[in-house]
N, C-alpha and C positions, 0 to 999 in steps of 0.2 A: 886667129886668137880667140874667137868666140868658140871655135871647135874645142880649144885647149881647155877654156873656162867650164865649157859643158862636161868635157871628160872628167875634169877634176871633181866637179859636183857629183857626177855619177859615182865615182869612186869613194867620196865621201858617204853617199848614202848607202853603198854596199858594206863599207866598214860598219856603219852605225847598225845595220840590219843584222850583221854577224854578232855584233856585241849584244844586240837584244836577244838573239836566238841561241846564244852560247849557255853552257852550262849554268843553271840556276844557283844563286848562294841560298840555300834553305835557311828559312827562319827557323831558328831553334826553340821549339816549344818545350817549356819546362814539363817534364813528366812528374807527376806526383809522386812523392816518396812512397816506396813500397809500404803498405800497412803491415804493422806486427800482426803475426797470425792470431787469430782469436784464441783466447785461453781455453785450453781444452777442459771440458767438463771435469770437476774434481773426481778423483776415484771413487767410485760408489762406496758409500759407508758399509762397513762389514755389517753383516746381519747383526742386529741386536738380540743379545740373549737376554729373555725374560724368565727369571727364576719366580716360581709361585710358592709363596712362604704362608702357611697357616698357622695361626696362633690362637690358642684358647685359653682364655683366663677364667678361673674358677667363678668370678663374678665381678662385673663393673662395678657394682654398688661397695666399693671397698677403696677408701682414700689412697692408700698407698699403691694398690695395683692400678689404679687410675693414672697416677704419674707413671708407673712402670710402663703400661701398654702404650701411652702416647709417646713415651721416650723411645720405645721399640720402633714405632711407625716413623718417628722424625730421624732417627739414627739411620734407618735403612735408606731414607732419601738422601742423606748425605754421602752415602756409599756408592751411589749410582754414577755411572759414567756413560759416554757414548754408546758404548757397545754392552752394557750390562745394566739390566733394570731388575727391580724386585716389585712383584705385584704381592702386597701383603694384605691378607684377610684376616681381621681380628674378631673372634666371636665371644660372646657373653654366655658363659655355661650356666649362669644364674644359680649357682651353688647346688647344682643338680648333677649327680654322677651319671644318670640315665642320659640326660640331655648331653653332657660331655661326650659320652661314648658315642652318642648318635653323631655328634659334629665331628669326631675323629674319624667315624665311618665316611662321612661325607668328604673330608679332606682327603681320604684314601681314594676314594672313587674319582674326585677331581684330579687326582695325580699331583698332589703337592710335592714339591721337590724337597721340602723340608718342614718339621713341624716343630713349634715351639710351645710346650705345654706347661700350663700352670693348674696341677691337678686339683679336682674338687675334694676327692677321697685319697689320700696317700696310701691307706691300707689296700685299695684297689689298684695300684700302680701296676702290678705284674699283667693283669689281664689287658689293660689299654695299651701298655708299652709292647707287649707281644703282638698285638694286631698291627702296630706300626712297623715294627721290625720285620714281621713277616711279609708286608708290603714293600719292603727295601726302602724305606723312607728314613733318613737320619732324624733323631729325636733330641731336642735340647729341653730338658726339664728346668723350670725356673721357680724360684722362691719357695717352694713346698717339697722338702726332701722326702722321697717316699720311703716307707717302713717296711721291714720285712714281716714275716708271717707272725712273729712274736711281738711285734708291735712296738719294739724299741731299738731296732737295729735298721741301717739303711738297706733299701732294697738290693739284694746281692745281684740281680739280674742286670743293673747297670754295669756292673764290672765284668759281666759276661759278654757284652757285645760292644764292638768298636764304634758303632753309630748311634749310641746312647751316651748321653752325659747329663750331669747336673750342674747348674750354675747357682750360686747362692751364698749366702753368709752363714756362719757358725753360731746358731741361736743360742748355744752356750755362752759365747762372748758378750751377747747383747745383754743376757739375764745377769752375767758377772758385773757388767758396767752398772746396770741398775742398782744392785747391791752396793758397789763401791761408792755410788753417789751418795747413798745414805750414809754409809760407813764414814765417809769424809765430812759429814755435816759436824758441826761443832758439839752437839750433844748426841751425834751418831744415831738419830732417830728416836731417842728415848726422851720425848718430850716432858713427860711427867716424872722422869727421874726415878722410876721404880725398878730400874736395872734390866728391863727387858724391852724389845721393840715390838709393840703389838700392830699387827698389820691386816690389811683386807687385801686379798689377791683377786684380780678380775682376769680370767684367762680367755684365751682366743678359742679358736676350734679345737676340742680335746683330741682329734685326730691329727692334728698338725703338728709334727715334731718341733717346730718354732715355739709354738705355745707350751708344749712339755718342758722344754729346754729352758725358756725364759722363767717358767714359773719356778722351776727346780733350781736354776743356778742364780738367781736374784737373792734367794734365801740363803743358799750355800755360800754366797761370797761373805755374808754377815757372820754366819756361825763358824766359817773358816778363820774370820778374823776375831774369833772369841766372843761375839755378842750373843746374848740370849735372845731368841724371838717367841712371840706368840701369835699364832694364826687365829684370829676372831672369825673370817668367814673366806671362803675360797669358792667362788662361782664362775660359770662359764658365761662369758658374754659374746662369744662367736664374732669377734672383731667389730661389733656393731657399737655405735655411739649411743643410740637409745637404750640398748641392753646394758651398756656400761653405766649409763645414768640410773637406770632402775635398780641395778645391783648396789651401786654405792649409796643410792638414797634409802634402801632397805637396811643397809648395814648401818648407815649413820643413824637412823631411828632406832635400831635395836642396841647399838653399842655406844652411841654418842661419843663423848670425850674419850673413851677408852682407845678409840681408833687413831694411832699415830701416823701410820703410813698407808697409802693406798698404791699398791704396784698393779699396773695395767700392762698385759702384754702388747699393746699397740697404742698409738697415740688417739686413733678414733675413739676408743673406749675411755681414754683419759680425758678427751674433751667432755664426754657424757659425765665422767666421775665429777669433773670440775663444776659442771652446772649443778650436780646434786651437793657438793661441797658449799657453794655460794647460797644455795637455797636453805642449807641448815645453819647458815650464819657463822661457819667456819672461815679461816683465812689461811690459804696455803703460805707455808713459810714462817708462820708464827703459831698455829695450833694444831696443823696437820702438813704432811708432806705428801706430794703426788708425783709418780713416775709413769713414764710411757716409753714407747719405741717407735721409731721411724723418722723422728725430726721433722714433722710437717712443718711448714713455714710458720703456721699459725702457732703451733706448739714451741717453736724455737723461740719467737716472739714473746711467748707467755714466760718461758725460762728466762729470758732476758729482763722481763719487767717484774719477775718474782711471783707470777700467778700459777707457776709451775716448778716444781723442784728440779727436774731434770728429764731428759729424754736421751734416746741412742740413735744416732744417724744410721738408719738402715738405706745404705747408698743405692737409691734407685737406678742413678745415671751409671754408676759403676757395673752394677748387675745387669741393667738392660744392654749396656754397650758391650759387656762380655759376652751376653747371650747371643746378641746379633753377631758380633764377630766369629764366635764359634760356629754359628749356623752357616756363615758365608764359608768359612773353612771346610765345613761338612760338604756344601754344595761344590766345592772346587775339588773335592776328593781328598782333601789334605787328612792327616791323621789328627784325631782330636783325643783330649784326655778325658778320662771319666768323670773327673770333678774340677771344678773351677771356683775357688773361693775369694769373696771380696769382704774386707775387713768392715766391722762396724766403728764407729767413732762416738765417744761419750760426749755428750752436749749437757754442761750444768752451770 
């Protein structure tokens, strides 16, 4: 019996050992989820193309061209993309043709991709434009339309080259608007009722076609409407406020109450003329009228409060944006027209 019990116990131990030494049940360890592959670096940004733009302004000391050049620079910035940039270099030609010619030489040496040019002397356009064309650089002329050899026609060379154009406003329109503002007055500018409009004309740069047209067409608008006019004085003020003031002061001293209207080729000179009118004890809108061109903010405010009879908006935003748009077209090798016109707007 004891032997049987021992044998039974021994058998149990063997079975137990077999159970312990059998195939293990592996503990399943949770393998971390496979991580998403790291994002591949973004494709390299395509090479940025930077265009070099040279801008020469006849002189920085000009109210209108200050607005114009600032808008050129600002507008180029708005056109930049991730792949296209514009390096704009604007220089002051200081109303010196020799200085501007040197600046253009420098632009050419620097390899500018396009040149925007506000000429100092429109009568010297051919020489300076020919240099730019010879260098193979597109040229966008702004604000001052070049004159031909006879001094009264546009520079024919513009029409001879597909890489040169002019962006501006027809100054005949601005002069006409000045005359119309006077014609539309209740007394048509004839304050003293003697049957004629006695005026003083303060001109800009005599070489600038804009000055010539504004001078001519402001008076032509009156005579075409059937009004008699009398020119008491016609002096060159070179777009300058101080010169405008001096010319107006001299005229007011010499002609006094005979002066009924003072026409100025731009608002800068009109501001000077207004100072002279005040100093002479005259009142715009009552015993004298004052006209300008450009619609500077200050002058528009004066028109609104009656201290200036009228001005004409020379749209610096429209012109500068058009000039930049055309320059960009030329940079991209697109066809450009020879002329781009932006309308004036009467402000009265």
